[in-house]
N, CA, C and O atoms as a Maestro MAE file, in Angstrom:
{
 s_m_m2io_version
 :::
 2.0.0
}

f_m_ct {
 s_m_title
 :::
 protein
 m_atom[332] {
  # First column is atom index #
  i_m_mmod_type
  r_m_x_coord
  r_m_y_coord
  r_m_z_coord
  i_m_residue_number
  s_m_chain_name
  s_m_pdb_residue_name
  s_m_pdb_atom_name
  i_m_atomic_number
  :::
  1 25 -19.252 -8.751 -172.761 1 A "MET " " N  " 7
  2 3 -18.945 -8.710 -171.643 1 A "MET " " CA " 6
  3 2 -18.599 -6.816 -171.105 1 A "MET " " C  " 6
  4 15 -18.998 -6.429 -170.007 1 A "MET " " O  " 8
  5 25 -17.961 -6.019 -171.913 2 A "ALA " " N  " 7
  6 3 -18.140 -4.557 -171.815 2 A "ALA " " CA " 6
  7 2 -19.326 -4.101 -171.125 2 A "ALA " " C  " 6
  8 15 -19.368 -3.522 -170.039 2 A "ALA " " O  " 8
  9 25 -20.169 -4.389 -171.789 3 A "ALA " " N  " 7
  10 3 -21.941 -3.739 -171.479 3 A "ALA " " CA " 6
  11 2 -22.374 -4.487 -169.927 3 A "ALA " " C  " 6
  12 15 -23.351 -4.231 -169.222 3 A "ALA " " O  " 8
  13 25 -21.371 -5.399 -169.717 4 A "HIS " " N  " 7
  14 3 -22.045 -6.041 -168.531 4 A "HIS " " CA " 6
  15 2 -20.792 -5.366 -167.316 4 A "HIS " " C  " 6
  16 15 -21.142 -5.143 -166.157 4 A "HIS " " O  " 8
  17 25 -19.460 -5.122 -167.752 5 A "LEU " " N  " 7
  18 3 -18.373 -4.544 -166.556 5 A "LEU " " CA " 6
  19 2 -19.135 -3.150 -166.200 5 A "LEU " " C  " 6
  20 15 -19.428 -2.682 -165.099 5 A "LEU " " O  " 8
  21 25 -19.309 -2.754 -167.242 6 A "SER " " N  " 7
  22 3 -20.111 -1.147 -167.263 6 A "SER " " CA " 6
  23 2 -21.298 -0.584 -166.600 6 A "SER " " C  " 6
  24 15 -21.500 0.585 -166.273 6 A "SER " " O  " 8
  25 25 -22.448 -2.173 -166.380 7 A "ARG " " N  " 7
  26 3 -23.473 -2.194 -165.838 7 A "ARG " " CA " 6
  27 2 -22.824 -2.375 -164.052 7 A "ARG " " C  " 6
  28 15 -23.251 -1.806 -163.048 7 A "ARG " " O  " 8
  29 25 -22.178 -2.937 -164.118 8 A "TRP " " N  " 7
  30 3 -21.402 -3.506 -162.901 8 A "TRP " " CA " 6
  31 2 -20.964 -2.232 -162.313 8 A "TRP " " C  " 6
  32 15 -21.571 -1.942 -161.283 8 A "TRP " " O  " 8
  33 25 -20.165 -1.485 -162.657 9 A "ALA " " N  " 7
  34 3 -18.965 -0.151 -162.338 9 A "ALA " " CA " 6
  35 2 -20.111 0.521 -161.882 9 A "ALA " " C  " 6
  36 15 -20.122 0.936 -160.723 9 A "ALA " " O  " 8
  37 25 -21.304 0.731 -162.795 10 A "GLU " " N  " 7
  38 3 -22.294 1.657 -162.368 10 A "GLU " " CA " 6
  39 2 -23.026 1.392 -161.140 10 A "GLU " " C  " 6
  40 15 -23.265 2.291 -160.333 10 A "GLU " " O  " 8
  41 25 -23.491 -0.158 -160.928 11 A "ARG " " N  " 7
  42 3 -24.193 -0.868 -159.729 11 A "ARG " " CA " 6
  43 2 -23.446 -0.382 -158.513 11 A "ARG " " C  " 6
  44 15 -24.071 0.307 -157.706 11 A "ARG " " O  " 8
  45 25 -22.282 -0.641 -158.311 12 A "GLU " " N  " 7
  46 3 -21.306 -0.369 -157.725 12 A "GLU " " CA " 6
  47 2 -21.213 1.063 -157.141 12 A "GLU " " C  " 6
  48 15 -21.262 1.394 -155.956 12 A "GLU " " O  " 8
  49 25 -21.028 2.043 -158.538 13 A "GLU " " N  " 7
  50 3 -20.799 3.772 -157.543 13 A "GLU " " CA " 6
  51 2 -21.718 3.645 -156.947 13 A "GLU " " C  " 6
  52 15 -21.651 3.701 -155.719 13 A "GLU " " O  " 8
  53 25 -22.971 3.415 -157.630 14 A "ALA " " N  " 7
  54 3 -24.508 4.028 -156.810 14 A "ALA " " CA " 6
  55 2 -24.486 3.510 -155.663 14 A "ALA " " C  " 6
  56 15 -24.529 4.346 -154.760 14 A "ALA " " O  " 8
  57 25 -24.433 2.399 -155.327 15 A "GLU " " N  " 7
  58 3 -24.201 2.018 -154.119 15 A "GLU " " CA " 6
  59 2 -23.285 2.796 -152.780 15 A "GLU " " C  " 6
  60 15 -23.577 3.177 -151.647 15 A "GLU " " O  " 8
  61 25 -22.127 2.781 -153.565 16 A "MET " " N  " 7
  62 3 -21.274 3.270 -152.779 16 A "MET " " CA " 6
  63 2 -21.921 4.121 -151.934 16 A "MET " " C  " 6
  64 15 -23.035 4.534 -152.257 16 A "MET " " O  " 8
  65 25 -21.210 4.593 -150.480 17 A "ALA " " N  " 7
  66 3 -21.596 5.717 -149.505 17 A "ALA " " CA " 6
  67 2 -19.749 5.995 -149.264 17 A "ALA " " C  " 6
  68 15 -18.818 5.273 -149.621 17 A "ALA " " O  " 8
  69 25 -19.727 7.427 -148.468 18 A "VAL " " N  " 7
  70 3 -18.989 8.191 -148.519 18 A "VAL " " CA " 6
  71 2 -18.785 8.536 -147.166 18 A "VAL " " C  " 6
  72 15 -19.578 9.414 -146.825 18 A "VAL " " O  " 8
  73 25 -17.846 8.095 -146.059 19 A "VAL " " N  " 7
  74 3 -18.471 8.093 -144.586 19 A "VAL " " CA " 6
  75 2 -16.968 8.974 -144.283 19 A "VAL " " C  " 6
  76 15 -15.850 8.618 -144.656 19 A "VAL " " O  " 8
  77 25 -17.307 10.183 -143.518 20 A "LYS " " N  " 7
  78 3 -16.253 11.671 -143.221 20 A "LYS " " CA " 6
  79 2 -16.533 10.666 -141.590 20 A "LYS " " C  " 6
  80 15 -17.430 9.955 -141.136 20 A "LYS " " O  " 8
  81 25 -15.077 11.182 -141.116 21 A "VAL " " N  " 7
  82 3 -14.673 10.818 -139.618 21 A "VAL " " CA " 6
  83 2 -14.111 12.236 -138.845 21 A "VAL " " C  " 6
  84 15 -13.041 12.802 -139.064 21 A "VAL " " O  " 8
  85 25 -15.284 12.668 -137.771 22 A "ILE " " N  " 7
  86 3 -14.536 13.685 -137.127 22 A "ILE " " CA " 6
  87 2 -14.320 13.238 -135.536 22 A "ILE " " C  " 6
  88 15 -14.949 12.379 -134.918 22 A "ILE " " O  " 8
  89 25 -13.134 14.167 -135.024 23 A "GLU " " N  " 7
  90 3 -12.934 14.472 -133.541 23 A "GLU " " CA " 6
  91 2 -13.122 15.302 -132.982 23 A "GLU " " C  " 6
  92 15 -12.932 16.499 -133.197 23 A "GLU " " O  " 8
  93 25 -13.708 14.530 -131.819 24 A "LEU " " N  " 7
  94 3 -14.405 15.334 -130.273 24 A "LEU " " CA " 6
  95 2 -13.911 14.729 -129.467 24 A "LEU " " C  " 6
  96 15 -13.673 13.531 -129.311 24 A "LEU " " O  " 8
  97 25 -13.588 16.444 -128.400 25 A "LEU " " N  " 7
  98 3 -12.858 15.949 -127.399 25 A "LEU " " CA " 6
  99 2 -14.746 16.231 -126.210 25 A "LEU " " C  " 6
  100 15 -15.685 17.010 -126.373 25 A "LEU " " O  " 8
  101 25 -14.476 15.164 -125.166 26 A "ALA " " N  " 7
  102 3 -15.565 15.547 -124.529 26 A "ALA " " CA " 6
  103 2 -15.825 15.535 -122.997 26 A "ALA " " C  " 6
  104 15 -14.766 15.017 -122.644 26 A "ALA " " O  " 8
  105 25 -16.419 15.724 -122.009 27 A "GLU " " N  " 7
  106 3 -16.043 15.772 -120.676 27 A "GLU " " CA " 6
  107 2 -17.818 15.653 -119.856 27 A "GLU " " C  " 6
  108 15 -19.021 15.664 -120.118 27 A "GLU " " O  " 8
  109 25 -16.851 15.546 -118.770 28 A "SER " " N  " 7
  110 3 -18.730 14.841 -117.986 28 A "SER " " CA " 6
  111 2 -18.303 14.893 -116.558 28 A "SER " " C  " 6
  112 15 -17.207 14.500 -116.157 28 A "SER " " O  " 8
  113 25 -19.178 15.369 -115.873 29 A "GLU " " N  " 7
  114 3 -18.340 14.896 -114.137 29 A "GLU " " CA " 6
  115 2 -19.572 13.731 -113.851 29 A "GLU " " C  " 6
  116 15 -19.791 13.400 -112.686 29 A "GLU " " O  " 8
  117 25 -20.499 13.025 -115.165 30 A "GLN " " N  " 7
  118 3 -21.004 11.651 -114.454 30 A "GLN " " CA " 6
  119 2 -20.294 10.479 -114.654 30 A "GLN " " C  " 6
  120 15 -20.038 9.666 -113.766 30 A "GLN " " O  " 8
  121 25 -19.880 10.362 -116.173 31 A "SER " " N  " 7
  122 3 -19.563 8.623 -116.084 31 A "SER " " CA " 6
  123 2 -18.741 9.285 -117.918 31 A "SER " " C  " 6
  124 15 -18.764 10.375 -118.489 31 A "SER " " O  " 8
  125 25 -18.194 8.087 -118.214 32 A "TRP " " N  " 7
  126 3 -17.549 7.946 -119.901 32 A "TRP " " CA " 6
  127 2 -18.589 7.964 -120.543 32 A "TRP " " C  " 6
  128 15 -18.899 8.871 -121.315 32 A "TRP " " O  " 8
  129 25 -19.347 6.832 -120.272 33 A "GLU " " N  " 7
  130 3 -21.126 7.211 -120.955 33 A "GLU " " CA " 6
  131 2 -21.587 8.136 -121.890 33 A "GLU " " C  " 6
  132 15 -21.945 8.216 -123.065 33 A "GLU " " O  " 8
  133 25 -21.330 9.211 -120.262 34 A "ASP " " N  " 7
  134 3 -22.159 10.692 -120.494 34 A "ASP " " CA " 6
  135 2 -21.140 11.353 -121.031 34 A "ASP " " C  " 6
  136 15 -21.673 12.384 -121.441 34 A "ASP " " O  " 8
  137 25 -20.176 11.400 -121.249 35 A "ALA " " N  " 7
  138 3 -19.104 12.077 -122.150 35 A "ALA " " CA " 6
  139 2 -19.343 11.359 -123.645 35 A "ALA " " C  " 6
  140 15 -19.653 12.276 -124.405 35 A "ALA " " O  " 8
  141 25 -19.325 10.153 -124.338 36 A "ALA " " N  " 7
  142 3 -20.076 9.685 -124.985 36 A "ALA " " CA " 6
  143 2 -21.211 10.310 -125.483 36 A "ALA " " C  " 6
  144 15 -21.142 10.723 -126.640 36 A "ALA " " O  " 8
  145 25 -22.352 10.485 -124.795 37 A "ARG " " N  " 7
  146 3 -23.583 10.871 -125.399 37 A "ARG " " CA " 6
  147 2 -23.419 12.326 -125.485 37 A "ARG " " C  " 6
  148 15 -24.273 12.820 -126.221 37 A "ARG " " O  " 8
  149 25 -22.468 13.320 -124.892 38 A "GLN " " N  " 7
  150 3 -22.613 14.543 -124.516 38 A "GLN " " CA " 6
  151 2 -21.534 15.104 -126.230 38 A "GLN " " C  " 6
  152 15 -21.760 16.151 -126.837 38 A "GLN " " O  " 8
  153 25 -20.641 14.257 -126.561 39 A "ALA " " N  " 7
  154 3 -19.984 14.599 -127.826 39 A "ALA " " CA " 6
  155 2 -21.099 13.872 -129.205 39 A "ALA " " C  " 6
  156 15 -20.952 14.052 -130.414 39 A "ALA " " O  " 8
  157 25 -21.663 13.441 -128.844 40 A "VAL " " N  " 7
  158 3 -22.726 12.632 -129.805 40 A "VAL " " CA " 6
  159 2 -23.815 13.890 -130.377 40 A "VAL " " C  " 6
  160 15 -24.064 14.201 -131.542 40 A "VAL " " O  " 8
  161 25 -24.262 14.380 -129.294 41 A "ALA " " N  " 7
  162 3 -25.504 15.727 -129.421 41 A "ALA " " CA " 6
  163 2 -24.747 16.719 -129.608 41 A "ALA " " C  " 6
  164 15 -25.399 17.602 -130.165 41 A "ALA " " O  " 8
  165 25 -23.338 17.128 -129.363 42 A "GLU " " N  " 7
  166 3 -22.500 18.156 -129.884 42 A "GLU " " CA " 6
  167 2 -22.785 18.211 -131.229 42 A "GLU " " C  " 6
  168 15 -23.180 19.212 -131.826 42 A "GLU " " O  " 8
  169 25 -22.539 16.908 -131.792 43 A "ALA " " N  " 7
  170 3 -21.987 16.673 -133.425 43 A "ALA " " CA " 6
  171 2 -23.668 17.292 -134.304 43 A "ALA " " C  " 6
  172 15 -23.980 18.113 -135.167 43 A "ALA " " O  " 8
  173 25 -24.402 16.209 -133.346 44 A "THR " " N  " 7
  174 3 -25.559 16.642 -134.366 44 A "THR " " CA " 6
  175 2 -26.050 17.973 -134.310 44 A "THR " " C  " 6
  176 15 -27.105 18.169 -134.914 44 A "THR " " O  " 8
  177 25 -25.578 18.835 -133.780 45 A "LYS " " N  " 7
  178 3 -26.333 19.958 -134.631 45 A "LYS " " CA " 6
  179 2 -25.411 20.565 -135.774 45 A "LYS " " C  " 6
  180 15 -25.726 21.585 -136.388 45 A "LYS " " O  " 8
  181 25 -24.185 19.814 -136.019 46 A "SER " " N  " 7
  182 3 -23.741 20.472 -137.289 46 A "SER " " CA " 6
  183 2 -23.732 19.881 -138.329 46 A "SER " " C  " 6
  184 15 -23.671 20.474 -139.406 46 A "SER " " O  " 8
  185 25 -23.800 18.352 -138.195 47 A "VAL " " N  " 7
  186 3 -24.026 17.218 -139.126 47 A "VAL " " CA " 6
  187 2 -25.426 16.131 -139.269 47 A "VAL " " C  " 6
  188 15 -26.355 16.384 -138.501 47 A "VAL " " O  " 8
  189 25 -25.529 15.390 -139.863 48 A "ARG " " N  " 7
  190 3 -26.261 14.546 -139.811 48 A "ARG " " CA " 6
  191 2 -26.357 13.019 -140.589 48 A "ARG " " C  " 6
  192 15 -25.824 12.838 -141.683 48 A "ARG " " O  " 8
  193 25 -27.058 12.031 -139.919 49 A "GLY " " N  " 7
  194 3 -26.791 10.684 -140.110 49 A "GLY " " CA " 6
  195 2 -25.405 9.872 -139.609 49 A "GLY " " C  " 6
  196 15 -24.568 9.116 -140.102 49 A "GLY " " O  " 8
  197 25 -25.652 10.419 -138.496 50 A "ILE " " N  " 7
  198 3 -24.225 9.782 -137.533 50 A "ILE " " CA " 6
  199 2 -24.682 7.891 -137.552 50 A "ILE " " C  " 6
  200 15 -25.548 7.041 -137.342 50 A "ILE " " O  " 8
  201 25 -23.347 8.170 -137.968 51 A "SER " " N  " 7
  202 3 -23.880 6.075 -138.231 51 A "SER " " CA " 6
  203 2 -23.047 5.630 -136.767 51 A "SER " " C  " 6
  204 15 -23.784 5.280 -135.846 51 A "SER " " O  " 8
  205 25 -21.879 5.628 -136.564 52 A "SER " " N  " 7
  206 3 -21.440 5.199 -134.900 52 A "SER " " CA " 6
  207 2 -20.110 6.109 -134.458 52 A "SER " " C  " 6
  208 15 -19.432 6.801 -135.216 52 A "SER " " O  " 8
  209 25 -19.926 5.918 -133.036 53 A "VAL " " N  " 7
  210 3 -18.934 6.556 -132.577 53 A "VAL " " CA " 6
  211 2 -18.162 5.816 -131.676 53 A "VAL " " C  " 6
  212 15 -18.584 4.991 -130.865 53 A "VAL " " O  " 8
  213 25 -16.642 6.268 -131.927 54 A "TYR " " N  " 7
  214 3 -14.987 5.039 -131.471 54 A "TYR " " CA " 6
  215 2 -14.885 6.020 -130.697 54 A "TYR " " C  " 6
  216 15 -14.798 7.231 -130.903 54 A "TYR " " O  " 8
  217 25 -14.910 5.096 -129.339 55 A "ILE " " N  " 7
  218 3 -13.943 5.981 -128.216 55 A "ILE " " CA " 6
  219 2 -12.905 5.512 -128.449 55 A "ILE " " C  " 6
  220 15 -12.778 4.290 -128.527 55 A "ILE " " O  " 8
  221 25 -11.564 6.622 -128.675 56 A "SER " " N  " 7
  222 3 -10.308 5.838 -128.535 56 A "SER " " CA " 6
  223 2 -9.373 6.294 -127.373 56 A "SER " " C  " 6
  224 15 -8.419 5.698 -126.872 56 A "SER " " O  " 8
  225 25 -9.930 7.569 -127.069 57 A "GLU " " N  " 7
  226 3 -9.115 7.391 -125.851 57 A "GLU " " CA " 6
  227 2 -9.664 7.250 -124.220 57 A "GLU " " C  " 6
  228 15 -10.877 7.120 -124.387 57 A "GLU " " O  " 8
  229 25 -9.462 7.215 -123.008 58 A "PHE " " N  " 7
  230 3 -10.750 7.714 -121.671 58 A "PHE " " CA " 6
  231 2 -9.255 8.198 -120.739 58 A "PHE " " C  " 6
  232 15 -8.106 7.759 -120.687 58 A "PHE " " O  " 8
  233 25 -9.900 9.183 -120.163 59 A "GLN " " N  " 7
  234 3 -9.105 10.137 -119.318 59 A "GLN " " CA " 6
  235 2 -9.866 10.948 -118.128 59 A "GLN " " C  " 6
  236 15 -10.549 11.948 -118.349 59 A "GLN " " O  " 8
  237 25 -9.681 10.439 -116.957 60 A "ALA " " N  " 7
  238 3 -9.953 11.228 -115.639 60 A "ALA " " CA " 6
  239 2 -9.553 11.809 -114.988 60 A "ALA " " C  " 6
  240 15 -8.640 11.417 -114.261 60 A "ALA " " O  " 8
  241 25 -9.972 12.847 -114.943 61 A "THR " " N  " 7
  242 3 -8.859 14.082 -113.420 61 A "THR " " CA " 6
  243 2 -9.659 13.614 -112.278 61 A "THR " " C  " 6
  244 15 -10.775 13.210 -111.951 61 A "THR " " O  " 8
  245 25 -8.385 13.910 -111.817 62 A "VAL " " N  " 7
  246 3 -8.772 13.763 -109.919 62 A "VAL " " CA " 6
  247 2 -8.159 14.706 -109.140 62 A "VAL " " C  " 6
  248 15 -6.966 14.991 -109.039 62 A "VAL " " O  " 8
  249 25 -9.333 15.249 -108.489 63 A "GLU " " N  " 7
  250 3 -9.115 15.939 -107.244 63 A "GLU " " CA " 6
  251 2 -9.667 15.638 -105.826 63 A "GLU " " C  " 6
  252 15 -10.714 15.034 -105.591 63 A "GLU " " O  " 8
  253 25 -8.383 16.402 -104.476 64 A "ASN " " N  " 7
  254 3 -8.606 15.954 -103.574 64 A "ASN " " CA " 6
  255 2 -8.944 14.081 -103.892 64 A "ASN " " C  " 6
  256 15 -10.131 13.826 -103.686 64 A "ASN " " O  " 8
  257 25 -8.609 13.585 -104.069 65 A "ASP " " N  " 7
  258 3 -8.069 11.918 -104.195 65 A "ASP " " CA " 6
  259 2 -9.504 11.803 -104.786 65 A "ASP " " C  " 6
  260 15 -9.598 10.737 -104.178 65 A "ASP " " O  " 8
  261 25 -10.369 11.881 -105.232 66 A "LYS " " N  " 7
  262 3 -11.806 11.630 -106.474 66 A "LYS " " CA " 6
  263 2 -11.920 11.569 -107.741 66 A "LYS " " C  " 6
  264 15 -11.135 12.344 -108.287 66 A "LYS " " O  " 8
  265 25 -12.627 10.920 -108.529 67 A "VAL " " N  " 7
  266 3 -12.809 11.246 -109.645 67 A "VAL " " CA " 6
  267 2 -13.531 12.297 -109.773 67 A "VAL " " C  " 6
  268 15 -14.639 12.375 -109.244 67 A "VAL " " O  " 8
  269 25 -12.874 13.499 -110.676 68 A "LYS " " N  " 7
  270 3 -13.908 14.843 -110.805 68 A "LYS " " CA " 6
  271 2 -14.480 14.758 -112.500 68 A "LYS " " C  " 6
  272 15 -15.688 14.768 -112.738 68 A "LYS " " O  " 8
  273 25 -13.437 14.675 -113.606 69 A "ASN " " N  " 7
  274 3 -14.472 14.382 -114.660 69 A "ASN " " CA " 6
  275 2 -13.707 13.202 -115.503 69 A "ASN " " C  " 6
  276 15 -12.590 12.687 -115.473 69 A "ASN " " O  " 8
  277 25 -14.723 13.075 -116.153 70 A "PHE " " N  " 7
  278 3 -14.492 11.743 -117.061 70 A "PHE " " CA " 6
  279 2 -14.093 12.556 -118.689 70 A "PHE " " C  " 6
  280 15 -14.578 13.596 -119.134 70 A "PHE " " O  " 8
  281 25 -13.069 11.664 -119.306 71 A "ARG " " N  " 7
  282 3 -12.500 12.968 -120.643 71 A "ARG " " CA " 6
  283 2 -12.970 11.786 -121.113 71 A "ARG " " C  " 6
  284 15 -13.117 10.789 -120.406 71 A "ARG " " O  " 8
  285 25 -13.291 11.869 -122.651 72 A "ILE " " N  " 7
  286 3 -13.013 10.802 -123.929 72 A "ILE " " CA " 6
  287 2 -12.617 11.641 -125.088 72 A "ILE " " C  " 6
  288 15 -12.783 12.861 -125.080 72 A "ILE " " O  " 8
  289 25 -12.120 11.026 -126.035 73 A "ASN " " N  " 7
  290 3 -11.838 11.145 -127.191 73 A "ASN " " CA " 6
  291 2 -12.492 10.380 -128.110 73 A "ASN " " C  " 6
  292 15 -12.313 9.176 -128.298 73 A "ASN " " O  " 8
  293 25 -13.572 11.398 -128.919 74 A "ALA " " N  " 7
  294 3 -14.920 10.285 -129.434 74 A "ALA " " CA " 6
  295 2 -14.173 10.756 -131.501 74 A "ALA " " C  " 6
  296 15 -14.105 11.877 -132.004 74 A "ALA " " O  " 8
  297 25 -13.807 9.523 -132.085 75 A "LYS " " N  " 7
  298 3 -14.563 9.633 -133.582 75 A "LYS " " CA " 6
  299 2 -15.847 9.066 -134.395 75 A "LYS " " C  " 6
  300 15 -16.186 7.961 -134.820 75 A "LYS " " O  " 8
  301 25 -16.326 10.216 -134.397 76 A "ILE " " N  " 7
  302 3 -18.202 9.784 -134.708 76 A "ILE " " CA " 6
  303 2 -17.703 10.282 -136.485 76 A "ILE " " C  " 6
  304 15 -17.063 11.214 -136.971 76 A "ILE " " O  " 8
  305 25 -18.454 9.002 -137.046 77 A "SER " " N  " 7
  306 3 -18.917 8.332 -138.224 77 A "SER " " CA " 6
  307 2 -19.929 9.119 -138.923 77 A "SER " " C  " 6
  308 15 -20.818 9.377 -138.113 77 A "SER " " O  " 8
  309 25 -20.134 9.516 -139.845 78 A "PHE " " N  " 7
  310 3 -21.208 10.153 -140.411 78 A "PHE " " CA " 6
  311 2 -21.253 9.701 -141.854 78 A "PHE " " C  " 6
  312 15 -20.236 9.460 -142.504 78 A "PHE " " O  " 8
  313 25 -22.214 9.620 -142.216 79 A "VAL " " N  " 7
  314 3 -22.539 9.039 -144.152 79 A "VAL " " CA " 6
  315 2 -22.748 10.760 -144.904 79 A "VAL " " C  " 6
  316 15 -23.636 11.593 -144.724 79 A "VAL " " O  " 8
  317 25 -21.554 10.790 -145.747 80 A "LEU " " N  " 7
  318 3 -21.921 12.302 -146.940 80 A "LEU " " CA " 6
  319 2 -23.342 12.990 -147.659 80 A "LEU " " C  " 6
  320 15 -23.444 12.821 -148.874 80 A "LEU " " O  " 8
  321 25 -23.815 13.320 -147.357 81 A "GLU " " N  " 7
  322 3 -25.142 13.606 -148.356 81 A "GLU " " CA " 6
  323 2 -24.373 13.490 -149.907 81 A "GLU " " C  " 6
  324 15 -23.244 13.934 -150.118 81 A "GLU " " O  " 8
  325 25 -25.037 12.954 -150.710 82 A "ARG " " N  " 7
  326 3 -24.930 13.368 -152.225 82 A "ARG " " CA " 6
  327 2 -25.587 15.020 -152.266 82 A "ARG " " C  " 6
  328 15 -26.139 15.486 -151.269 82 A "ARG " " O  " 8
  329 25 -25.471 15.637 -153.273 83 A "SER " " N  " 7
  330 3 -25.843 16.780 -153.626 83 A "SER " " CA " 6
  331 2 -26.459 15.832 -155.198 83 A "SER " " C  " 6
  332 15 -27.016 16.444 -156.109 83 A "SER " " O  " 8
  :::
 }
 m_bond[331] {
  # First column is bond index #
  i_m_from
  i_m_to
  i_m_order
  :::
  1 1 2 1
  2 2 3 1
  3 3 4 2
  4 3 5 1
  5 5 6 1
  6 6 7 1
  7 7 8 2
  8 7 9 1
  9 9 10 1
  10 10 11 1
  11 11 12 2
  12 11 13 1
  13 13 14 1
  14 14 15 1
  15 15 16 2
  16 15 17 1
  17 17 18 1
  18 18 19 1
  19 19 20 2
  20 19 21 1
  21 21 22 1
  22 22 23 1
  23 23 24 2
  24 23 25 1
  25 25 26 1
  26 26 27 1
  27 27 28 2
  28 27 29 1
  29 29 30 1
  30 30 31 1
  31 31 32 2
  32 31 33 1
  33 33 34 1
  34 34 35 1
  35 35 36 2
  36 35 37 1
  37 37 38 1
  38 38 39 1
  39 39 40 2
  40 39 41 1
  41 41 42 1
  42 42 43 1
  43 43 44 2
  44 43 45 1
  45 45 46 1
  46 46 47 1
  47 47 48 2
  48 47 49 1
  49 49 50 1
  50 50 51 1
  51 51 52 2
  52 51 53 1
  53 53 54 1
  54 54 55 1
  55 55 56 2
  56 55 57 1
  57 57 58 1
  58 58 59 1
  59 59 60 2
  60 59 61 1
  61 61 62 1
  62 62 63 1
  63 63 64 2
  64 63 65 1
  65 65 66 1
  66 66 67 1
  67 67 68 2
  68 67 69 1
  69 69 70 1
  70 70 71 1
  71 71 72 2
  72 71 73 1
  73 73 74 1
  74 74 75 1
  75 75 76 2
  76 75 77 1
  77 77 78 1
  78 78 79 1
  79 79 80 2
  80 79 81 1
  81 81 82 1
  82 82 83 1
  83 83 84 2
  84 83 85 1
  85 85 86 1
  86 86 87 1
  87 87 88 2
  88 87 89 1
  89 89 90 1
  90 90 91 1
  91 91 92 2
  92 91 93 1
  93 93 94 1
  94 94 95 1
  95 95 96 2
  96 95 97 1
  97 97 98 1
  98 98 99 1
  99 99 100 2
  100 99 101 1
  101 101 102 1
  102 102 103 1
  103 103 104 2
  104 103 105 1
  105 105 106 1
  106 106 107 1
  107 107 108 2
  108 107 109 1
  109 109 110 1
  110 110 111 1
  111 111 112 2
  112 111 113 1
  113 113 114 1
  114 114 115 1
  115 115 116 2
  116 115 117 1
  117 117 118 1
  118 118 119 1
  119 119 120 2
  120 119 121 1
  121 121 122 1
  122 122 123 1
  123 123 124 2
  124 123 125 1
  125 125 126 1
  126 126 127 1
  127 127 128 2
  128 127 129 1
  129 129 130 1
  130 130 131 1
  131 131 132 2
  132 131 133 1
  133 133 134 1
  134 134 135 1
  135 135 136 2
  136 135 137 1
  137 137 138 1
  138 138 139 1
  139 139 140 2
  140 139 141 1
  141 141 142 1
  142 142 143 1
  143 143 144 2
  144 143 145 1
  145 145 146 1
  146 146 147 1
  147 147 148 2
  148 147 149 1
  149 149 150 1
  150 150 151 1
  151 151 152 2
  152 151 153 1
  153 153 154 1
  154 154 155 1
  155 155 156 2
  156 155 157 1
  157 157 158 1
  158 158 159 1
  159 159 160 2
  160 159 161 1
  161 161 162 1
  162 162 163 1
  163 163 164 2
  164 163 165 1
  165 165 166 1
  166 166 167 1
  167 167 168 2
  168 167 169 1
  169 169 170 1
  170 170 171 1
  171 171 172 2
  172 171 173 1
  173 173 174 1
  174 174 175 1
  175 175 176 2
  176 175 177 1
  177 177 178 1
  178 178 179 1
  179 179 180 2
  180 179 181 1
  181 181 182 1
  182 182 183 1
  183 183 184 2
  184 183 185 1
  185 185 186 1
  186 186 187 1
  187 187 188 2
  188 187 189 1
  189 189 190 1
  190 190 191 1
  191 191 192 2
  192 191 193 1
  193 193 194 1
  194 194 195 1
  195 195 196 2
  196 195 197 1
  197 197 198 1
  198 198 199 1
  199 199 200 2
  200 199 201 1
  201 201 202 1
  202 202 203 1
  203 203 204 2
  204 203 205 1
  205 205 206 1
  206 206 207 1
  207 207 208 2
  208 207 209 1
  209 209 210 1
  210 210 211 1
  211 211 212 2
  212 211 213 1
  213 213 214 1
  214 214 215 1
  215 215 216 2
  216 215 217 1
  217 217 218 1
  218 218 219 1
  219 219 220 2
  220 219 221 1
  221 221 222 1
  222 222 223 1
  223 223 224 2
  224 223 225 1
  225 225 226 1
  226 226 227 1
  227 227 228 2
  228 227 229 1
  229 229 230 1
  230 230 231 1
  231 231 232 2
  232 231 233 1
  233 233 234 1
  234 234 235 1
  235 235 236 2
  236 235 237 1
  237 237 238 1
  238 238 239 1
  239 239 240 2
  240 239 241 1
  241 241 242 1
  242 242 243 1
  243 243 244 2
  244 243 245 1
  245 245 246 1
  246 246 247 1
  247 247 248 2
  248 247 249 1
  249 249 250 1
  250 250 251 1
  251 251 252 2
  252 251 253 1
  253 253 254 1
  254 254 255 1
  255 255 256 2
  256 255 257 1
  257 257 258 1
  258 258 259 1
  259 259 260 2
  260 259 261 1
  261 261 262 1
  262 262 263 1
  263 263 264 2
  264 263 265 1
  265 265 266 1
  266 266 267 1
  267 267 268 2
  268 267 269 1
  269 269 270 1
  270 270 271 1
  271 271 272 2
  272 271 273 1
  273 273 274 1
  274 274 275 1
  275 275 276 2
  276 275 277 1
  277 277 278 1
  278 278 279 1
  279 279 280 2
  280 279 281 1
  281 281 282 1
  282 282 283 1
  283 283 284 2
  284 283 285 1
  285 285 286 1
  286 286 287 1
  287 287 288 2
  288 287 289 1
  289 289 290 1
  290 290 291 1
  291 291 292 2
  292 291 293 1
  293 293 294 1
  294 294 295 1
  295 295 296 2
  296 295 297 1
  297 297 298 1
  298 298 299 1
  299 299 300 2
  300 299 301 1
  301 301 302 1
  302 302 303 1
  303 303 304 2
  304 303 305 1
  305 305 306 1
  306 306 307 1
  307 307 308 2
  308 307 309 1
  309 309 310 1
  310 310 311 1
  311 311 312 2
  312 311 313 1
  313 313 314 1
  314 314 315 1
  315 315 316 2
  316 315 317 1
  317 317 318 1
  318 318 319 1
  319 319 320 2
  320 319 321 1
  321 321 322 1
  322 322 323 1
  323 323 324 2
  324 323 325 1
  325 325 326 1
  326 326 327 1
  327 327 328 2
  328 327 329 1
  329 329 330 1
  330 330 331 1
  331 331 332 2
  :::
 }
}
């Protein structure tokens, strides 16, 4: 039975991925969607394997009664590479 548990633990460890989350603030004059695309594009300059982006906050700046900029707070997830 101990050997069976040991094999299960090894398999579990081999399949486990460690995911890191970074937080970025992005801004666009076009849309919140464009701000999200820009956040991901910026993150890909320094990390690989991005798996998702979670937008936790939306904000817009207004100037002369018109929306000037769309801002987001993005949480970007990626799997850490094993060495």
